[in-house]
C-alpha positions in Angstrom: -49.3 -26.8 -10.5 -48.9 -26.2 -14.3 -45.5 -26.6 -16.0 -46.4 -22.9 -17.2 -46.5 -21.8 -14.0 -43.7 -23.7 -12.7 -41.5 -22.0 -14.9 -42.8 -18.6 -14.3 -42.0 -19.1 -10.9 -38.6 -20.4 -11.3 -37.5 -17.3 -13.7 -39.0 -15.0 -11.0 -36.9 -16.3 -8.2 -33.4 -16.7 -10.8 -34.5 -13.0 -11.7 -34.6 -12.0 -7.9 -31.6 -13.6 -6.8 -30.3 -11.8 -9.9 -31.6 -8.6 -8.5 -29.4 -9.6 -5.5 -25.9 -8.6 -6.9 -23.6 -6.7 -5.2 -22.9 -3.1 -6.8 -19.9 -3.0 -4.6 -17.0 -4.6 -7.3 -15.1 -7.1 -6.1 -12.2 -4.3 -5.8 -13.6 -2.4 -3.2 -14.9 -5.6 -1.2 -11.5 -6.8 -1.1 -10.3 -3.0 -0.2 -12.8 -2.7 2.5 -12.4 -6.5 3.9 -8.8 -5.6 4.5 -8.9 -3.0 6.9 -11.7 -6.0 8.7 -9.4 -9.1 8.4 -10.1 -12.3 6.8 -13.7 -11.5 6.0 -15.7 -11.6 3.8 -19.2 -9.2 2.8 -22.8 -10.8 2.6 -25.4 -8.6 1.0 -28.4 -8.7 3.9 -30.3 -5.6 2.4 -30.6 -3.6 -0.8 -32.8 -0.8 -1.4 -33.5 -0.9 -5.1 -35.0 -4.7 -4.2 -35.6 -4.6 -0.4 -37.3 -0.8 -0.7 -35.9 2.9 0.7 -37.7 2.4 3.5 -36.9 1.5 7.7 -38.8 -1.0 7.8 -37.7 -3.3 4.9 -34.1 -2.1 6.2 -35.1 -3.6 10.2 -36.5 -6.4 9.0 -33.3 -7.3 7.0 -31.0 -6.2 9.0 -31.6 -6.4 12.4 -29.4 -8.2 15.1 -27.1 -8.6 12.3 -23.4 -7.6 13.1 -20.9 -6.8 12.6 -22.0 -4.5 9.2 -20.9 -2.6 6.2 -23.3 -0.1 4.5 -23.2 1.8 1.6 -25.1 4.5 0.1 -24.9 5.4 -3.9 -25.7 8.5 -5.3 -26.5 10.0 -9.4 -22.8 11.8 -9.1 -20.8 8.5 -8.7 -20.0 8.7 -5.0 -19.7 5.4 -3.1 -19.5 5.7 0.9 -21.1 4.5 3.9 -20.3 3.3 7.1 -19.2 -0.1 9.4 -19.8 -0.8 12.7 -19.3 -3.7 14.9 -22.6 -3.7 16.7 -26.0 -4.8 15.3 -29.0 -2.9 14.4 -32.0 -2.5 16.1 -34.7 0.0 17.1 -34.6 1.2 20.4 -34.2 5.0 19.9 -30.1 4.7 21.7 -26.9 5.6 21.3 -24.4 2.4 21.1 -21.1 2.6 21.9 -18.4 1.5 19.3 -14.7 1.8 19.4 -14.0 0.6 15.9 -16.8 2.1 13.9 -15.3 4.4 11.3 -17.1 6.2 7.9 -15.5 6.1 4.4 -15.8 6.8 1.3 -14.3 5.7 -2.2 -11.8 8.4 -4.7 -11.4 6.1 -7.7 -10.2 3.1 -6.2 -8.7 4.9 -3.1 -10.6 3.8 0.6 -10.7 7.0 2.8 -11.7 6.3 6.4 -12.7 8.4 9.0 -12.7 7.0 12.1 -15.1 7.9 15.2 -14.6 10.4 17.8 -16.4 9.9 20.1 -17.1 6.0 20.9 -20.5 6.3 23.1 -22.3 8.1 20.2 -20.9 5.4 17.5 -24.5 4.5 16.1 -27.6 5.6 16.9 -30.5 2.8 16.5 -33.5 4.7 15.5 -36.8 3.1 14.1 -37.7 5.3 11.3 -34.5 5.6 9.7 -31.8 3.5 7.7 -28.3 2.8 8.5 -28.0 5.8 11.3 -23.8 7.1 12.0 -23.7 9.6 15.2 -25.8 12.5 14.1 -23.2 13.1 11.1 -24.4 10.6 8.5 -27.8 8.9 8.3 -28.6 6.4 5.0 -32.1 5.7 4.1 -33.4 9.2 6.5 -36.4 9.3 7.3 -38.0 6.4 5.0 -36.6 8.8 2.3 -33.8 7.6 -0.7 -32.2 10.6 0.5 -28.3 11.0 2.8 -29.0 13.0 5.7 -25.3 14.5 6.4 -24.0 17.0 8.8 -19.9 16.3 10.1 -18.3 17.2 13.0 -20.9 15.7 15.8 -18.8 12.0 15.9 -17.2 11.9 13.1 -15.1 14.6 10.7 -15.7 14.4 7.2 -15.8 17.0 4.2 -19.4 16.7 2.9 -17.7 17.5 -0.8 -15.1 13.9 -0.1 -17.7 11.8 1.1 -20.7 12.5 -0.8 -20.2 15.6 -3.9 -22.7 17.4 -1.8 -25.4 15.1 -3.6 -28.0 13.8 -1.0 -30.3 11.5 -3.2 -29.5 7.6 -2.9 -29.5 5.5 -6.0 -28.8 2.6 -4.4 -28.6 1.7 -0.4 -26.8 -1.7 0.4 -25.7 -3.9 3.6 -23.3 -6.0 3.9 -22.9 -8.1 7.2 -19.3 -8.9 7.9 -18.8 -12.8 8.3 -15.4 -14.6 9.3 -14.1 -16.8 6.6 -11.7 -19.8 7.0 -11.1 -19.8 3.5 -7.9 -18.5 2.1 -7.2 -17.0 -1.7 -4.9 -19.1 -3.4 -0.9 -17.8 -3.5 -0.4 -15.9 -6.8 2.9 -16.0 -6.2 4.5 -19.1 -4.8 7.0 -18.6 -1.9 8.8 -21.6 0.2 8.4 -20.9 3.8 11.2 -22.6 5.2 14.0 -22.3 7.1 16.3 -24.0 4.3 15.1 -21.8 2.1 16.3 -19.2 4.3 19.4 -20.4 3.9 19.7 -21.3 0.9 18.6 -17.3 -0.1 21.6 -16.0 2.4 24.7 -18.1 0.6 22.3 -16.9 -2.8 23.9 -13.3 -1.4 27.3 -13.5 0.0 28.4 -15.7 -3.3 27.3 -13.1 -5.6 29.9 -12.0 -8.4 28.4 -8.5 -10.7 29.4 -9.8 -14.4 31.6 -7.3 -15.1 34.7 -7.6 -12.9 35.6 -3.9 -12.1 32.8 -3.3 -9.4 32.5 -5.3 -6.5 29.2 -4.0 -5.0 26.9 -2.7 -6.9 25.5 0.6 -5.6 21.5 0.2 -5.3 19.9 3.6 -4.8 16.8 3.5 -2.4 14.3 6.7 -3.3 10.8 7.5 -1.4 8.7 9.6 0.5 9.7 10.8 3.8 8.6 7.9 6.2 8.3 5.2 3.7 11.4 3.0 5.1 14.9 3.6 3.3 16.9 3.7 6.2 15.1 0.8 7.4 14.7 -1.3 4.9 19.0 -1.1 5.0 18.7 -1.8 8.4 16.6 -4.9 7.9 18.6 -5.9 5.9 21.3 -5.7 8.1 20.3 -7.5 10.9 18.9 -10.8 8.8 23.0 -10.8 8.3 24.1 -10.2 11.9 21.6 -12.4 13.5 19.8 -9.7 15.6 17.6 -6.4 14.7 20.2 -3.4 14.8 19.0 0.2 13.7 22.7 1.5 11.8 20.8 3.6 10.0 18.6 6.7 11.3 14.8 5.4 11.2 11.9 6.5 12.5 9.0 8.6 12.0 8.6 12.1 11.1 7.2 14.5 8.5 10.4 15.6 7.6 13.5 13.5 6.1 15.6 11.8 9.1 18.4 11.5 6.6 20.1 14.6 5.8 23.1 13.1 4.6 24.0 11.0 1.4 24.7 7.4 3.1 26.5 4.7 1.3 25.8 1.2 3.4 27.6 -1.7 3.4 26.1 -5.2 4.8 28.1 -6.8 6.2 27.6 -11.3 7.0 28.1 -11.3 10.2 29.5 -8.5 13.0 33.1 -9.1 11.5 32.3 -10.6 8.2 33.7 -10.1 4.9 31.3 -7.2 3.2 28.7 -8.4 0.7 28.2 -7.6 -2.9 26.2 -4.9 -2.8 26.1 -1.5 -1.2 23.0 0.4 -0.6 22.6 4.0 -0.8 20.5 5.9 1.1 18.5 9.6 0.3 16.8 12.5 1.9 12.8 11.5 1.8 10.5 13.1 -0.5 8.6 15.7 0.0 5.2 17.3 -1.6 6.2 20.7 -1.6 8.6 22.2 -3.6 12.5 23.0 -2.1 11.7 20.6 -0.1 13.3 17.0 0.6 15.7 15.6 -1.9 15.9 17.4 -4.7 15.7 16.1 -8.3 18.4 18.3 -9.8 20.6 16.3 -7.2 19.3 12.9 -8.2 21.5 13.1 -11.4 25.1 13.9 -9.9 23.7 10.5 -7.1 23.3 8.7 -10.1 26.7 9.2 -12.0 28.1 8.4 -9.2 29.2 12.1 -8.3 28.0 12.5 -5.2 30.5 11.5 -2.2 29.1 9.8 1.0 28.2 11.4 3.9 27.7 14.8 1.5 25.5 16.9 3.0 21.9 17.7 1.2 20.5 21.0 1.5 17.5 21.9 -0.7 17.7 25.0 -1.2 21.1 24.7 -3.4 21.2 21.8 -5.9 25.3 20.1 -5.4 28.0 22.0 -7.4 31.6 20.5 -8.9 32.6 22.5 -5.5 31.8 20.5 -3.1 33.9 18.8 -1.0 34.3 15.2 -1.9 32.4 15.2 -5.5 34.1 13.0 -8.0 34.9 15.5 -11.3 35.0 11.8 -13.1 33.6 9.1 -11.5 34.1 5.4 -12.9 31.5 3.0 -13.6 32.1 1.1 -9.2 30.4 4.7 -8.4 27.7 4.9 -10.2 24.5 3.6 -9.5 23.4 0.0 -10.7 19.8 -0.3 -9.7 16.6 2.2 -8.4 14.2 1.1 -5.9 11.3 2.6 -5.7 10.6 2.1 -1.2 6.7 3.0 -0.8 4.4 2.5 1.7 2.0 0.6 1.3 -0.5 2.1 4.0 -0.2 5.3 2.4 -0.5 4.6 -1.7 -4.3 5.4 -1.9 -3.6 8.3 0.0 -0.3 9.8 -2.2 -0.5 13.6 -2.8 -0.5 14.4 -6.3 2.7 16.9 -5.6 4.4 13.6 -4.5 3.0 11.7 -7.5 4.6 14.3 -10.1 8.1 14.3 -8.1 8.4 10.2 -8.5 6.9 10.5 -12.0 9.7 13.4 -12.9 12.1 10.8 -11.5 11.2 7.1 -13.1 11.8 9.7 -16.2 15.1 10.9 -15.4 16.1 7.4 -14.1 14.8 5.8 -17.4 16.7 8.8 -19.6 20.1 6.7 -17.7 19.2 3.6 -18.7 19.1 1.9 -14.9 16.6 -0.9 -13.8 13.8 0.4 -11.6 11.7 -2.0 -8.7 9.5 -1.1 -6.4 10.2 -2.1 -2.4 6.5 -1.6 -1.0 7.2 -1.8 2.7 4.2 -1.9 5.4 2.5 -4.5 4.5 1.5 -5.9 7.8 -0.2 -2.5 8.6 -2.2 -2.1 4.8 -3.8 -5.5 5.6 -4.6 -6.8 9.0 -4.5 -10.4 7.1 -0.8 -10.2 6.6 -0.4 -8.7 10.1 -1.4 -11.3 11.6 0.3 -13.9 9.3 3.0 -12.7 7.1 2.8 -15.6 4.9 -0.5 -14.7 3.8 1.2 -11.0 1.3 0.8 -13.4 -1.4 -2.1 -14.4 -0.3 -3.8 -10.8 0.2 -6.0 -9.5 -3.2 -6.1 -6.4 -0.9 -2.1 -5.9 -1.5 -2.1 -7.6 -4.8 -4.5 -4.7 -5.6 -2.3 -2.0 -4.0 0.8 -3.3 -6.1 -1.7 -3.1 -9.3 -2.0 0.1 -8.0 1.8 1.5 -7.2 2.2 -0.1 -10.7 0.1 2.1 -12.9 1.0 5.3 -10.9 4.6 4.9 -11.7 4.7 3.0 -14.9 6.7 -0.3 -13.9 5.0 -4.3 -14.6 3.8 -6.0 -11.1 6.8 -8.4 -11.5 8.7 -5.4 -10.6 7.4 -4.5 -7.7 8.4 -6.7 -4.2 6.4 -6.6 -1.5 8.0 -6.7 2.3 8.3 -5.8 6.0 10.8 -3.8 7.7 12.2 -4.4 10.8 10.2 -1.6 13.4 9.2 -3.0 16.6 10.4 -6.0 16.8 13.6 -7.4 19.2 14.1 -10.8 16.9 14.5 -11.7 13.9 11.5 -13.8 12.1 12.5 -16.6 9.7 9.1 -15.4 7.0 10.0 -11.1 6.8 13.6 -12.2 6.4 12.6 -14.5 3.2 10.6 -11.5 2.0 13.5 -9.4 2.8 16.6 -11.6 1.4 14.1 -11.9 -2.0 13.9 -8.1 -2.9 17.8 -8.1 -2.3 17.8 -11.0 -5.2 15.3 -8.9 -7.2 18.2 -6.2 -6.8 20.6 -8.4 -8.1 19.0 -9.4 -11.2 18.0 -6.1 -12.0 21.9 -5.3 -11.9 23.0 -8.1 -13.9 19.9 -6.6 -16.4 22.1 -3.2 -16.5 25.5 -5.0 -16.8 24.5 -6.8 -19.2 22.7 -4.4 -21.2 26.3 -2.1 -20.5 28.1 -4.7 -22.2 25.6 -4.8 -25.3 25.9 -1.4 -26.1 30.1 -1.5 -25.5 29.7 -4.9 -28.2 27.5 -2.3 -30.7 30.4 0.9 -30.2 33.5 -2.2 -31.5 31.3 -3.5 -34.2 31.2 0.0 -35.7 34.5 0.5 -35.2 
């Protein structure tokens, strides 16, 4: 073969390889993989290269499993389905209790699980990926989607693909297990000695202002995000076993109906720790429900007494029983922690996001430091569910943290992932380390509050 021909062959091979680059972004791949465990995606079929034909699809994808099939259209929608079953041309339905359809809304993955396992996927010879009778990609060997929701999957067609059924691309990826571990992007020592060190630091902490012995941290978050559970979990670490002093659980409306100030003790009969965690009603999307933003100012400034009964339809008034007309520095809030469910960041309702933004602005005006506790990281990412030590190796969790940081206007360094105790009976060292690290981060923010206060006082005295 001449050198010219060799160059031509090599160039065409390289060009073919470059065209096989996945159209799914790295972020989208991580988001999908986060639903499936410690896996990676390997591109098998790309319609723009191999052809929008059933023959090309079956040739490259039959007997390969599990798979993720993805369709793209001119309207910018990215959608598809997952099945653990290998494709074939048998004409039969196959059972798959793990199958689901999905679509991306910006970075958010919206899942639609199969509701009839027996008919999850159909092995049709003259079409591409065929999910029930509901969604078909490369239908009848054409660059089109067949969409008929409501049979074995329920999804709004406008949300799934914008009712644009013409495909610009179709890809099928094989889901492959991987032993590769992403490098941790935060360093944590997962050792019992570290746990002991964190506990001792918390016990011995003293605020820089002598008039405050127990800084007050206000927990704010949507209903069910885990505010009360966070206090219970921290309390459990110091009690030595799982406890549930604060009312917590799952409900569509707030289980916390009073303003509560919780002090954590170092052991059953130990001294109170130098922190008070303040719990409020959960935030709700609708107006007139959940925590009233007008009540928030009273909480931040220290007017609310412990056990104040919230009334969402009427904000607090100075005549209320126990109202502090002249709160001292020790009564005020010194740090605000937003408690956000990691598994629901991508589907946070607009109304809720607007409420959080309004609260953040109000807190900023008063000059109180703010951080985010990202809860339920194990529910958001199977890799973390398998081992909580993977929390800082999970690219998906980092993506979630970046998304909530962008939505709330806080940097990544102010976002702390935690796993609360919910179903466990015994403590776990690694969960403890995350929880204790969150408390220490609160102390650092409290120090910032007092430093800022001290600077302001110095400036006033200098002017005088």
